[in-house]
N, C-alpha and C positions, 0 to 999 in steps of 0.2 A: 539650928534650923536647917532642914534638908531642902536643897534646891532640886526639885523634882522635874519641873517643866518650866521653861522660860519663854517669855514673849510668844504667847499662844496667838499668833497672828495668821497661822495657816488655816486652810479650809477644814472645817469639821467634816467628818466622813458621812457620806450617804452612798451613792453609787459612783462617786467620783474617783479619780485615780488615787491610789495610795501614795505615790511618790510625792505629789504636790502637798498632800495633807500632813505627811509625817516629817517633812523636811526640817522643821524647826524643833522637833522633839529630841531632847537629850536623854533618851531612855534606852533600855536594853530590851530588844524584842527577840523572841524566839519563834521562828516559823516551823511548826511541827517539831521535828527532832533536829532541826538545823542548829549549828553552834550559835551561842549568843554573840552579839555585836558590841561588846563592852567598850571598845575603843573607837567605835564609829561616830563621826560627827553628825551623821544623818542617816536615815533609813533609805532615803531616795536612791542613793548610789547602789545600795545592795539590791533594791527592787529593780532598778534599771538593768543591772547585770543579770537578774533572774526574772525576766519578764513573765514567765509562766505564773509566778506568784501574783503579779498584778492582775492578770486575767482571772486566775482562779479565785482570788479573794473578792474581786469585783462581783463575780457571780454569787459568792457566798453571802456577801452583804445584801445583795438584791433579794436573795431568797429569805433573808431574815427581816423582810418588811422595811428596809431602809429606802425603798423606792421614792418615798415622798420627802425624804430628809434633804435639807439644804444646808450648805456650808456658807460661812461668811469670810470674805477675803477683804484685806485692807490695802489697797483698793482692788477692784476687778482689773484685769490686765488689758483688755482690748480697747476700751474707750481712750481717746486722747485727752491731754490735760485740759483743753478748753471745755470739752464735754463733761469731764469730771467736775470741773469748777461750777459749771452751769447746773448740772443735775444733782449736786450735793445739797441743793436747796429744795429737795422734794422728799416727802415722807408718805408712805402708804401704811396706814395703821388701822387696826380694828379695836373696837371697844367691847369687851366681853366680861360676863360675870354671872353669878347666880341671880335668879329672878328677884326683882324688887331691891336690888343693890344700888340702883340709881344710874344705870348706863345711859338710858335715853335722856334723863334729866341732865346728865353731864354733857352729852352731845349737844343738847339744846343750848347750854351755856357756851360751849365752844363756838357754835355757830353765831351766837349773839356777840361774843367778844371779838370775833374775827370779822364781823360786819356782814355775814351772809344773811342773817335775819335781823330785823329791827325791833322785834318785840319778843319777850319770853312768854311761852305758853307751857303750862304744866301737863303732865301725862294724864292726870285726872282733874284737870282744871275746871273751875266753875264756869268759865266763859264758853265751854263747849267746843273750843277750837282744837285743843290737843297739841302735843309736841309735834314739831315739824317732821321728825323721822318716822312717826307713827301715821303713815298716810292712809292705811286701810281703815275702813269704817269699823271693822271688827276690832282692830287694835285699839281704837279710841274708845269703843264701848267697853271692852274688857280691861283696858288699862295695862295691856301687856304687848310686847313686841312679838309678832308672829313671823314676819319675813325680815331678813336682813335688808338694810337700806343703805345706799351709797350716797355720799355727798363729797364736796370739796370746799376748801376754804384757804385763806392765806393769813398766816400769822407772822407779822413783821415781814421778813424777806422770804419766808419758806412756804411753799405750796404743800398743803396737806390733803391727801385723799383719805376719807374716813368711811369705814363700814361699821354701822351700828348693828349688833347681832342680838338675837333673842336670848333670854336667860332661862327659859323653861326647857327642861330636858327633852320634851317631846319634839322640839324644833332644833335639835342639836346639829342636824345636817347643815343648817344655815351657818352655824359657827364653823363647822368643818370646812366647808368650801371657801369661806372667807379667809380663814387662817392659811389655807393652801396657797393663796396668791398674795398675801400681805407680807411686808418686810418687818413689821414690828407690831406690838399690841399693848393696850392698857388693860390690866386685870383689875377690875373694880371690885372692892370688898366693902361690906357694910361694917361699920365700927362696932355695931352691936352683935350682929349675926356672925361675923367673922368668916372663916373658911367653911363654906357650906357644900352640899353635895355637887351642885353644878360648878362650883369653883374648882372642885377636884377634877371634874370631867373636862372643863376648859383648860386647866393646866396640863392634863394628859394630851389634849389636842395640840396645845402649843409645843409640847415636847416632841410630838409626832412629826411636826413640820419644822422643828428647830427655830421657832420664832422668838426673838428677844422681846422682853416685856418690861414695862414699868408697872408697879402696883400702886393703886390709888385707894387709900382707906377713906371711904366716903361717909357721910352722915355723922361727922364728929359733933354735930349740934344735938343729936338725939339723946334722950335720957338713957343712961346706961352705956354710953359710948366708952370704949376702951381700946384705943388703937394699939397699945402695947400687947394686949392679949392677942389681937389679930396678927401682929408681927410674929409673935411666938408660934402661932398656928401656921403661918407661912413656912417657918423653919421646920416645925415638927410634922405637920400633916402633909405638906407638899414637898418637904425636904429641899427647900430653896435656900441658896446662899443669899439672904436678903438682909438689908439694913436700912434704917430710917435715914432719909435725906432731909427730913424736917421734923420738928416737934410742934405739937399744937399749942397755940396760945389760948389756954382755957378749953374746957370741954362742956358738952351739953349746952345749956343756955348761955354760958359764959364764953363760948367759942368765938374768937374775934379774928384770928389769923394764924400764921405759922412762923416758925423760926427756920431760916435757911441755914443748914449745917455746913454747907460748902463755903458760902460767903460770910457766914456768921453775922447775919442781920435779921431783923424782924420785919415781917410783912403784914400790914393790916389792910383789909379789904372793906372799904367804906362806900357810902353813897347808896341810893335806892337799889341799884343793881350790882353793887360791888365793883364798879368801874374805877373808883378812886383808890389807888394803891399807895399807901403811906409806908415808906421804908424808914425804919429807925434802928437804933441800937437795941440789943437784946435786953429785955427786962431783967433787972438784977435778980429777981427770984427764980428766973429760968436759966441763969448763966451756968450754974454748976451742972445742971442736967444737960445743957447744950454741949458743954465741954466733954462730958462723959460719952454722950451719944456720938459726938464727932470722932472721938478716939475709936469707938466701936466701928464707925463707918470707915475710918482709915484702915483698920485691920481687915474688915470684910472686903473692901475694895482692893486691898493689896493682895489678898489671898483668896483661894477657893479650895473647896474640898476636892480630893483626888478622884473618888470613885465615879461620880456622874460623868466627868470628862473621859476617864479611861474607858468606861462602859460605852460611851458614844463613839470614841475614836478607834478603839481596838476591836476588830471583827472577832466573832465568836471563836475562830480557830487560831487566834494569835494570843499567846500568853505574854504577859508583860512583867519584866523584872525591874524593880525600881530601887536604886541605890544599893544594888547587890543583895536585896533582901526580900521585900514583900511582893506578893502577887496581887492580882486584882481582887481575889477573895479576901485579902487582908485589910482592905481599905476601910471597912466599917470601923475597925478598931482605931485606925489612923484618924478617922473623922472625930471619934470621941476623944482622942488624945490631943486633938488640935493640930496635928501635923498637916501642913498645907503646902501648896505649890505656888510659887510666885506668878503673878499675872503681869506685873509691870516692874521692869528692872529698876527704873528710877525711884519708884515708890519703895521698893524693897531696900534699896541702898539708904534712902532717907530714914526709913524705919530703923535700920540697924545702927545708923549713926545718931539716932535720937532726935532728928530734925522734924519740925512740924511742917507738913506740906502746905504750900499756899493753895489758893482756890483754883488756879489754872492747872497746877500739877494734879491735884486731887480730882478735878473734873475730867481731865484727860484719862486718868487711870480708871475712873468709873465708866467712862464711855467705852474704853477698850474692853473692860470686863463684861459690860452689858451687851455689846455687839457680839462678843464671843460666846454669849449665853452662859457666862460663868457667875453672873451677879444680877440681882434684881433690886434696883433702887425703889424705895418705898416713900410715897408722898401722901399727904394728908389734907383734908379739907371738908367742905360741905357744898356740894353742887347746888342743892336746893336753896341754901342761904347765900350763894354766890361768893364763896370763900375758897381760895386756893386754886381756882381753875386757870387763871392766867399764868400762875407759876408752873402749873402742870404743862401748859402749852410750851412755855420756855424750855422745860426739861424734855419734852417730846422732840423738839428740834435739836436739842443738845446731845441727847444720849441714844436715841433710836437711829438705826442705820438708814442711809439713803439707798435707793434702788441699785445704784452701781456699786455699792459696798457689799452686795449680796451675790454669791455665786449660785446660780440655779442649774440643776442638772436636767438634761434632755436625753432622749434615746435616739440615736441615728438608726433609721430603719433600713436594714440590709436584707438581702434575699433570704438568708438563713438564720440571722440573729439580730438582736438589737444591741448596739454598742453605746454605753453611756459616755457622755462628754459634757463639759462645762460650757454654758452659754456666756459669752463675754459681756453681753448687755449693751453693746454700742448701738446707738440709733443709726449708724452708718452700715450696719451689718444686714444680713438677710432677715426679713420680718418673721418673728415667731410669736404667737399669742395663744393663750389658753382660754377657752370658753368655760367659765366656772359657774355660771348661773343663768337660768332662763326664766322669762316671765312672759305671760300673754298680756300684752298691752292693748290699748284702744286701737292701735294701728298695726297689730300683728305681733309676731314673736319678737321680744326684746332679748338680745343676747349680751350678757356682760362679759367683757374680754379684758384680760390682763396682758399687756404687751411686755414681752421679756427681751426682745431685741428688734432693731429696725424701726421703721416708720410705717404708719398706716394712714391713708388719705381717703376721703370720700371719692367714690368712683373707681377705686382700686379693685383688681381681681385677685382674690385670695384662694388658696388651695387647702381644702380640708384633708389632712393626712389620714384621718380615721376612715372616711368614706370614699376618698379619692375624687371628690367632686370639686369643681371650680365654681365660685360664686362671686358676684360683684357686690361691692359695698354701696348700697344706695343712699344710706344715711348714717352719719357718724355723730354720736352725741355724748355729752358729759352729763351725768345724773346729779340732781340735787333733790334727794328723796323721790317724790313722784313728778318733779319738774325736770324738763329736758332743755339742754342748751346745745344747739347745733354747733359743731366744730368742723374744721376742714382737715386738720392733721393731728395725729397723736404720735408719740414716740416712746421709745423703750422706757419702761417704768410706769407708764400711764395706765389708769383703769378707766375704760370707756364702755359704751354700749353700742350695739349695731341693730338696725332694723332690717327685716326682710331676709335674714340669713337663716336657712333651715339647718339645724344641727342639734346635737345632744350635749348634755352636760359632760365636760371632760374632753371634748374634741379639741384637737390642736390645729391651728391655722398657720400657714406659711405663705410666703410670696411665690412659692413654686420652685425656687432655686435650690432648696434643700428639702429633704424628706426626713423630718424628725417628729418625735412625739414627746410631749411633756409627760413626766411621771404622774400617775393618777392619784386621786384623793381617796380617802377611806370612806366607805359607805356602810354604816351599821345595818344589821339585819332588823327587820320588822319584829316587834314583840307582841303585837296585839292585832286581832282580826275581828271584823264584824260582817254579818250578812247585810247587804244593802240592796234595795230595789225601789224604783220609782212608784209612787202611789197611783199615778195615772198612766195608762198605756200611751197616751198621745205625747208624753214627755220622754219616752224611751230614747229617742234620737238625741235630744239635748243631754240626757243622762250619760249616754256613751261619749258624747263630745266632751263633756266636763271631765269624765274619768281619764280620757286620753290626754287632755290638757294638763291635769294635775300630775299625772305620771311623768310627763315630760318636764314639768317644773321641778318636781321633788323626787329625787331618786329613792327616798325612803318610803314613799307612798306607792303601794303595789296593788294591783287588781288581778284577780284570778276568778275562774269559773269552776265551781265544784262539779265534776262530771257526774256525780251520783245524785246530788240534790238539785242541780241546775241553778244553784244560788250564785249570785255575784258576791264575791268576798273581797272586801277592802282591808288592807293591812297597813299598819303604820307603827309609830313609836310610842303610842299611848292613847288613852281615851280622849284627852284634849285635842291631840293631833287629828284624830278621825272626826271628832265633833266639829272642829273648825271646817274641815272639808265638806261635811254634810251641810253645814250652815252656808258655806260659800256656794254650794250647788243651788240652794234655795234663793240666795240673793242675786247671784250673777247669772244663773241660767233658768231661774224660775222652776226648778225641779224639786218638788216635795218628795222626800225619801222616807221609807220605812226601814229602820235598822233593828237588828236583833242579834242574838248569839248565832254563830254559824251552826248548822246542823251537824252533829257529830256522826261520823260514819260507823255506826254499829254493825255487827254481823250476827248471824244466827248459825247454829250448827246442830246436827243430830249426834247423839252420843252412843247409840247402839243400833244394831241391825233390825230392820223391820221389813216384813214381806208386804207386797202390794198386789192387788188383783182388782183392777178398776175397769168397769164397763161404761163406755159413753154411748148411750142409745137414745135416739130422738126420732120421732115419727110425726110429720106435720102435713100429711095428705099427699105429698109428692115423694120424691126421693128422700129417704131419711138419712140419718147419720149413725154409723155403727163402727165401734172400735173397742177392742179389749186388749189390755196389756197385763202381763203378770211377771213377777220377778221380785227383786229385793233391793233395798237401799241400805247402805252401810257407811259409816264414817271412814274417811281415808286416814291412813296412819299419821300420827303426829310427826311434825317435822317436814312433811312433804310440801313442796311448793305448788303442787297441783290443786287448784280450787274445785274443779269439777271433772269427773271422769265417767264416761258412758261405755259400757261393755255389752256387746251383742253376743248372747249365748243361746240364740234361737237354734232349734233343731226341727227340721221339717218345714212345711209351708203353711202352717196355721196363720202366720202373718207373712204376707207376700213381702219379699225383700225391698220392693219399691216404697214401702211405707216406713221403713226403718229410719231414714233421714228425718222424716216428719216427727217420728217419736222422739228422736234425739233432740231435735229443736224444741219440742214441747217441754221436755225435761229441763233444757238449758234456760228457757224462759221462766219455768216454774221456780228454779232456784234463785232467780233475781228478786223475788219477793216472798219472804218466809211468812209463816202463819202467825208468829208471835207478835212482831212489831213492824213487819213489812220490809225488813232489810234483807240483803242477799244472804243465802245459806251457803256457807263455805265448807270445804273439805268433805264433799259428798260424792259417793260412787253409786251409780245406778247400773244395775245388772238386769238386762232384759232376757227372760227365759222362755216365755211363751205368750200366747194371746189368741185372738180369734178375729176373723174378718167375715164380712157379708159380701156375697157376690155382687149385690146391687148398691147397698147403702154405704159401704166402706169407702173412705176417701182420706186424703192426707190431713184434711182439716179435722175429721173425726178422730184419727189416731193422735193428732197433736193435742186435741182437747182431752183425750183420755190420759195423757201423760202429766200427772200431777204428783206433787211431793207430799208424802205422808211422813211428818216429822215424828221421830220416836225419842222420848226423853230429851226434848230440845233445850238449848240454852242460848243465852245472848252473850256475845263477845263485844268488848269495847276497846278502842285504840288506847294503848299505853305508850307514854312518851318517855324518852330518856332526857332528863332535865339536869343541867349542870349549873349550879348557882355559885357565884363568887360574891362573898360578903365579908366585911371587916369582922375580925374574930369576936368582937364584943357582941355581935348580933347572931352568932352561930346558934345558940340555944333557942332563941326566938324563932329563927327560920326553920330549924329542924322540928320544933313543936308544931309549927303551921303545916309543914309537909305531912306530919302524921295525921293531922286533921283532914288533909286532902287524900288520905288513903295511900300516901306515898311509901315506897319501900327504899330505904337508904341502902345504897350499894357501896359507897365509899365516901370518906371524909378525910381531907388532908389539909395541911397548913402550908401556905406559900407566902413567906414574909409576914405581912400583917393581915393577910386575908385567909379565910377558910374557903375551900373549894369542896362543895358537896355534890355528889352524883347520886341520882335516885331515879326510880321508875314511878311515874304518877299518871293516873288515868286522865286523858285529855279532857273529859267532861268536868273534871275538878280543877282545871287550870285556867278557866276563863276569869279575867280580872286579876290574874296573878301579878302582872307587871305593876299595877297600881298598889296592890297589897304589899309587894316586896319593897317598893320605894318607901311606903309608910313604915314598914318594920325596920328598915335600915337607914332611915333619914336620907333616902335617895341615893345611898352609896352601893346598894346591891345591884347586881346584873345577873341575867340568866340566859341560857340558850336552851332550845328544845327541839328535839327531832323524834320522828316516829321510831318506835322499837318493835312492837308486835301487838296483836290483838289477844286479849286475855278475858276469861270468864268474869262477868260482873257478879257481885255478891247477890245472894237470893233476895234480899230485901230490895235491892236496886232493880233486879229483874222484875219483881212484882210491880214496882212503881212504873217502870217503863211499859209493861203490858197494859196496866190500867189506864195509863195516859194515852196509849195508842187506841185502845177500844173506845175511850171517851171521845177521842178525836174523830173516829169513824162514825159515831152516832151524830 
């Protein structure tokens, strides 16, 4: 067995310094064309002697989107021993999953067993109360989580801050900003549905922010429950080094408890609410399976696959040579062959000597691997049937990291650059906090803040490093869903909320003694838009107020004004996302809205030269109107960026020069509304050659009215978008068939790992509703981006339909 990496206790890499992170690696690195360091005990000495590499690769990693990545240290350096001892009994965790996997139900049980609530209410309960964490009326009506909700509880001696996040893909930003500030997470999976589309998205988000996780296979009481299938999907679909920590005692209606594979004992959850836990020896019929699964657990906890770690530790421009042979690219084969690197020295030695690790040794190894993000422990149960939740809480406190075990990266703001550094996390240091979520509450803006260092007290003056403004903290609270508890002081690692502080999501606050900025979170682009307008003019003010509030709350909700149609366009992550905001406007602001597809910006153009000779003559008893213009109109050459061109080729004084500007303005206004469907006429050149004027009746207005566009062989242009779709290979044929139906032109199709990337040109008018259709075609696994490419001629049948529709509308 090859010893590739030992004691991975150093910080994983983000924008932090390379020397600290690579000090424990017994590997051979080559920087560019530099000689390999085969006999070096650590890389840190080499990098310290060559500091240019430290700066160079720090910038390289930042440019490769490592800005949000956090590393884990055991323990953080700055806090003293007393603070470490006190703060090790704190956990900041999130609960995330695919929709309907039981996240909110699990959180309800956690709150009940920890004594935060005294009755259990269901998400769609008959009592009409609803789960505690679903505080919005819309959440209780629809039975889904729309906004992430924060709470706190105490399990035995450990204080746990929890954020319950939505499972629907339309509200993915709630998961994104929660995971940005959390130290650990529970990935909930349905024992029937397994790893689903949003499970994959959540896993991707956890990897982005390097968040250690436990997996909880829920709903083991359901018909068709198969936790071993789900465990296989964790390994195959998510490529996680995962192993079962428990085996279920019965499945479906026979599910009664779980077997703990670390302590090798059986746990039965009895009583009306599962509060009575009976611990017994393992049933005889399960002993053989338990022994086999424990051996598998020992092997998985002892070892990890090489590639995920190397890919996260080694920056793109560093090649890694391992045991004198394989490079990073060779690691897929090593995974399949079972060649692994040791995580825990003690476990590795026991394994080689054939010894059976005791519970404490195995538990320590599992914790070390979990905190280092090299292993995912998998637990089982049924939150709805009150089974396995207390055991899950025990394992949250055992295996997930405390705040001071996490090294977070900030950027020191200098005049010419931003220098990354690690925040120690001590509550005695300078205060640093990140505003990660905003809400408009009954008493004004509510700002959720994660403290990374120092202390914050009511009445303190804090400094917003993003805006440069100083603000006073009038009220400091701790949230329990929609309930608030006033507190006087918070310290490093706490998640709190502030009232009366004007800021934006992602702003960094300090006590003013240092000028730093926390690394930002990822905000996905909007994928769907709707035209939206208030039904009644008197509600226009409330409509604007609501849109401003929602934009501030949710970075993925965007509002724009179409300059051509003057429509208000709202954009978001999907139909449900926008539907919720339209409904919130009606409930919270009493604004009834009309929504519809945004107006597509068509264009018209002429395709051949046409002469014009137009006389505008009007006599009404007094001074009349007289103006005559002659010349020709022709299309501008293809490829020109000029939309309209006016050329004055007059000779003589038939048209006085003072009227030429009015003639030009008349033609400019005329091309803004074509004759076919009323859209602008592009690529038009007007050449003025002659005309006539009247000594009394001619005026600027008369010549302006004489300047009209006569279209020759006109056609309609439509906006065509460059669309890039990423989908699992098994859905490639279905997706390409759908694109053909939408009149798409495939430009390129290539394979990247298990995904197909399709690039094509598709008319914008055929792309409405595509986000929903793509999710349906790909089981929620497909993604796409879209940007404007050019305007192109519509097919003749489409042109006829558009003209008929326009004429019908005018009638």
